[in-house]
C-alpha positions in Angstrom: 0.0 0.0 0.0 1.3 3.4 -0.9 -0.1 6.6 0.7 1.1 10.2 0.9 1.3 11.0 4.6 1.2 14.7 5.3 4.0 16.6 7.0 3.6 19.7 9.1 6.1 22.4 9.8 6.2 23.2 13.5 6.8 26.7 14.9 10.4 25.7 15.7 11.0 25.1 12.0 11.2 21.3 12.3 9.1 19.1 10.0 7.0 16.3 11.5 5.2 13.5 9.8 1.6 13.1 10.7 0.7 9.7 12.1 -1.5 7.8 9.7 -4.8 6.5 11.3 -3.9 2.9 10.4 -0.3 3.0 11.6 0.5 0.3 14.2 -3.0 -0.9 14.6 -2.5 -4.5 13.4 0.9 -5.7 12.5 -0.6 -9.1 11.5 -2.6 -7.5 8.7 0.5 -6.7 6.8 1.8 -10.2 7.1 -1.5 -11.8 6.0 -1.9 -9.3 3.1 1.7 -10.0 2.0 1.0 -13.7 1.9 -2.2 -13.1 -0.1 -0.4 -11.1 -2.7 2.3 -13.8 -3.0 -0.5 -16.3 -3.7 -2.0 -14.0 -6.3 1.4 -13.6 -8.0 1.9 -17.4 -8.1 -1.5 -17.9 -9.7 -1.4 -15.1 -12.3 1.0 -12.7 -14.0 2.2 -10.0 -11.5 0.6 -7.2 -13.4 -2.9 -8.8 -13.0 -2.3 -9.3 -9.3 -1.5 -5.6 -8.9 -4.1 -3.6 -7.0 -2.4 -0.2 -7.4 -4.2 2.6 -9.4 -2.5 4.9 -11.8 -3.9 8.4 -11.3 
């Protein structure tokens, strides 16, 4: 999954990344999703298993 996570500039001049709402909620989800994608790639060409959108 790719997402643009906003960054904010603090009054001190430092830049801080905003925490995504899904960050750290379920580490197992990533592992299961990765396993699912590997199964898709084994069953079909990688391009067909892709779920990314081109904007």
